[in-house]
N, C-alpha and C positions, 0 to 999 in steps of 0.2 A: 463493574458488575453489581447488581443489586443484592444478590444473595450470597455469592461465594466467589473465590478467585477462579480464573479459568484453569483448566487441567490440560496441560500439554502432554497428550498421550505418547507422542514420539520422544519426549524428553522428560520422562516422569521420575528419574532418579533425584531424590533430595540429597542423599549422601551415598557415597560408595567408596569402599576400601579395596584396593587391589593387592593381592599377595605377590603377584609377579609384575614387576615394573618394566613391561615391554615399552621401548621408547618410540616416539613418533619419528625420530630421525632414522632409526633402523627400518621402520615400516616404509617410510618414503623412499629410502634407498632401494629396498626390494622392489617396490612398484616401478621406480625409475629404470631398474635393470631389465624389467619385463616389457617396458613400454613399446619397444620396437621389435619385439620377438614375434614375428608373424606366425611362426609355427604353433604358438600357444593359443592363437585366436582363429586359426584357419577353420576349425570345426564350428565356430560360432556363426549364427545368422548374420547377414549384413547389418541388420538393425542393432544387434548386440555388439558388433564390432564398432559401430558408430558411438554407441553408449560408452564403451570402454575408452575410446578416443576422447570423448567429451569429459569423462571422469578424470583422465590424465591431464587434460588441458586445465580443468578446474584446480587440480592439485599443484601443477607446476607452472601454470600461467594464470594466476588468479586475478590479475589486473586487466581482464578483458573489459572492453568499453561498455558493453551492455550491462544492465543492472539485474540480470537474472540471478537466482539463487546459485550458490557455488557448493559443489561437493567438497567435503573435507573429512579428515579422519579423527573421530572422537577417540578418547581413551579406550572405550569398549571395543571400537572397531580395530584399533591398534592391537589389542589383545587377541581379537579373533583372527586377524591377519597372521599372527605368529603361529596359529594352529594349522595353517594351510600350506601345502607344498606349492612350489612355483606353478606347477601345471594347473592348479585349481584357482589361483589367485585372480587372473583376469575375469573369470566367470563370477567369482565372488564379488568383485568390485562392480560388475555390471548389475548384479541383483541388489547390491547395497545401494547403488545409485538410484535404481528404480524405487527402492524402499524409502529413501530419504528425500530425493529431489522430485519425483513424480507428484507426490501430494502437494508440494509447494508450487509446482508449475501447473497443476491440475491436468496432468497428462495421463491418458489411459492407453494401454494396449490390450491384448486379448486375454490376459490373465492377471489376477491380483499379484502384487509383489510378495504378499505374505498370506498364507492360508492357515487358519486355526481350525483344527479338527477336534471335536469333542467326543472322546470315548464314552463319557457318561456325564449326565447332569446331576447325578447323585453325589452328595458329599456327607462324610461322617462328622464334619465339624460344623459349628454354627458361629463363625467368626463375627464379631460385633459390627464389623464394617462391610459385611458381605450380604448380597441379596438372598443367600441361603437362609437368612433369618426371617424372610418374608413367607409366612405360612401359606399364603395364596399361591406361592410358587412351588413350595416343597410338598404340599399335601398331595397324595397319590391321585386323588380324584380330579385334580386340576389338569393332569395329562402332561405336565412338563418333565416328569422324572422318567428316566429310562437309560438303557445302555445300547451303544451302537453294535451291530452285528459285524462279524469279521468279513462277511461278504460285502456289506455296504462300505466298510472301511477300504477293502481292496478296490472297489469300484472307484472310490475317490482318489486313492493313491495312484492308480493306473492313469487317471487323467492328469494328475499333477506332475508326474515324472517328466522331466525335460521341459516343463513349462513354468513351474513354481519351484524355486529352490529354498525358500524360507518357509518352514512348516513348524507349527507348534501342536503338540498333542495335549491340549488342555483348553478349557474354557470355563463353563459354569460349575463343573463338578470336580471331584478328585479322581484323576485318571486311573490310579492303581486299583480303584474299586471295580473297574470294568473286568468282567470275567475273561474277556479275550485279549487283555492288554499285552500279555506275553507274545501271543501270535501276531498281534498288530505290530509290536516292536520288531519282531523277526521279519515281517513283510517289508519294513522300511529300509532294511539293511542295504547300504551302499547306493541309495537312490536319490539323496538330497545333499546339498552342500551344507545347509544349516538347519538341523533338526533339533527341536527343543522340547523338553517336557517339564511341566511344573507339577510339583507334588508336595503335600504337607508332610510326607515321609513317615506317616504313622503306620502305613502298611508295607513299608519297604523291607521285605524279608530278603533272604539270601538269593532266592530264585529270581526275584525282580531286580535285584542288584545286577546279576549276570545278564538278565534280559536287556536292561538299559545299556550296560557297558559294551555289550556285543552287538548292539543294534545299529550303530552309526549315529546315535544321539550326539550332538555337538555341544549342547548346553543343557545342564541339569540345574533347575532352580528348585531349591528346597525352601518352602514358604514357612518362615518363622519370624515373629515380630518382637521377640524378647529372648533374653539369654538366661533368665531366672524366673523362678516362681515367687509370688503368685501372679506376676504380671502376664506371663505366658498364657496361663489358663484363663485369665481375665479377658484376654483378647481373643484367644483361640479356644472358644468354648467347646468342650468335649475332648480337647487335646491333652496329651500327657507329655510334658517336656522330657522326662526321663526316657520314655519310649522313643521319641523322636531323636533324641541325642544318641541313644544306643544304635539306632538304625543308620544314622548318618555316619557314625564312627565305623560301623560295619562296612558301609559302602566305601568309605575312604580306605579302609584296610584292604578290601578286595581290589579296589582300583590300583593301589600301590603295589600289591604283591602279585596280582594276576594279569593286570593290564598296564604295566609300567610305561609302555611306549604309546599309549592311547592319547591322542590330542583332543581332550575335552575341557570344557570350562564348567566348573561347579560354583554355584552361588547360593548363599543363604540370603533371602530377600524378604523384607517385611514391609508392611504398610505403616507409614509414619502417622499414627493416629493419636498418640498421647505424648504429653511432655515428659512422661516417665521413661519413655524409650530413649536409649542412648547408644549412638553408633560405636563409641569406644568400648563400652561393655559388651556389645555384640561382637566386635572384632576380637576382644580378649578371649571370648568363649568359642566362637565359631571359626575364627581366623585360621587355626591350625588344621581345620577339617575341610575347608573349601578354598577356592581361588579368589572369590570375591564375597564381600559382605555389603549389603546395601539396604537402604530404605527407599521406597517409592512414595510419591505424593499420594495422600489420601483423597479419594473422590467419593462423595457420599451417594454412591449408586444403589445402596441398599433400599432406598425409597424414592428412586428417581421419578416414578409415575405420580407421586404425590407432591413433588417439588413445584413451587410456584414458577410461573414463567419468568425468565430473566431477560436481560436486554442484550444478550450475546448475539452477534450477527455473523461473526467469522465462521467460515465453513469448517466442518469437522474433517480433519486430515485423513481419518480412517476410511472415508469414502473413496479415497484414491490409493490407500495403502494396503488394506487387508479385508478379507472376507472370512466369515465364520460359517462352519457347517456343523450343525447340532447332531446329536446322537441319532435322531430320526430322519436325517437327510435334509432338514430345513436349512436354507441358506439365510444368513442374517448379516447386515452391514456392521453390527457392533454388539458387544456383550453388555453394554450399559442397558440396552433394550433386551433384558433377559427374558421377557415374555413374548418376544418376537412380533411386536406390532408392526415392525418395518420389514418383515421377511420378504425376500425376493423370489421365493419359490422353493422347489425341492430338487436336490441333486438326483433324486430318483426319476425325475421327469425331464430335467434339462441338464446339459453338460456345464462344467465349470465356466467355460468361456461364455456360454449363453447366459448364465446367471449374472456374471460379472458385467456384461454389456447389455443386459436386458433393458427394456424401455422403462420399467418401473424403477430400476436402479438409477438410470439416467435422470428420471424425473426427480428423484430424491436429491441427486447431486445438483441439479439446476435450482431447486428450492434453496439449497444451502448457498450456492454461488450468488443467488439473487436476494440474499439477506432475508429469507423466508423460513428460517429455522422454526419460528413460532407457529408455522402451519403444520408442523409434524410433532407428534408425541411419541417418545419422550424427549425429542430434540429441544423442545421449547423450554424445558427445565434442566437440560444437561449442560455441563460446563466444559465438555471435551472439545478441544480444537486440534 
């Protein structure tokens, strides 16, 4: 690369500390015990039963002669597996396989393996590594700022249920700013296998703690890049570490005392932006409050439109992995393109499956497969693969 290293979006952890050491051996034994239990897969479609079979073959017969990518269980997946009952595990593995292997094999079916829904594009922070620092994005007159209505949210969720199992309620903005976030969380209850929310935790009051914990959220990511001042405020401009710390402590207390049997994974995750950041100090402060502490790789997307063209030709995996729906219904293939130059249309006009398999989306994928990233902006200066 001329300008910067590639950014592996599907493998973006630089460092991660796990509070609970669930073992690969135990996870493999559980999957093996379910492999031939037809009663657990009888409600699946034929296509999904075949995926489950292939996932098990990859896990237990890895030395197949063809050179295709193989499904395996990463430490994060092992930890997720521990949170599911046997009845849900085959379905989880099917959708995890779609999430991990489909982008490698360039396989598409009718729905994206992962859907990110943006409750709002507005954020109260101006983190130094984020596109929210771009005034041409955040100024109200530009038209990018807004909040999703509960009716539009329900419209999206109703299409996703039974078709997309991995959902995130987050993208360009801070989701807890959204006026309808509590109602949105209530509407997701019991509908998805893996529902995630990312928040800077600055607005995490008691009511929102209960809304998250009672909603069916499976993974809660608290975004924090340091464990002490002044580094925290230097990176998370407008943030107050003491407020965030108090809010996460309150969340943990409510979780332990009022939802003791709830199978959720909590994570403090930061962007590895500065040499001053240290995973051990993060673990020492945050480790008692969450299940995981992590840093993800920094990707300079805060100015992607002004980045010079690079020589990257490898296709972006997100084109086969996830789709984003913004607060106004606009569908986008990635959040690096935060101004939606690559938008595929609107969920108000087309259904999820129609957007995912649209001719314009297919044309974008073909350009990437044919080493023509440089024909698309901001793909030409983007490092994501």
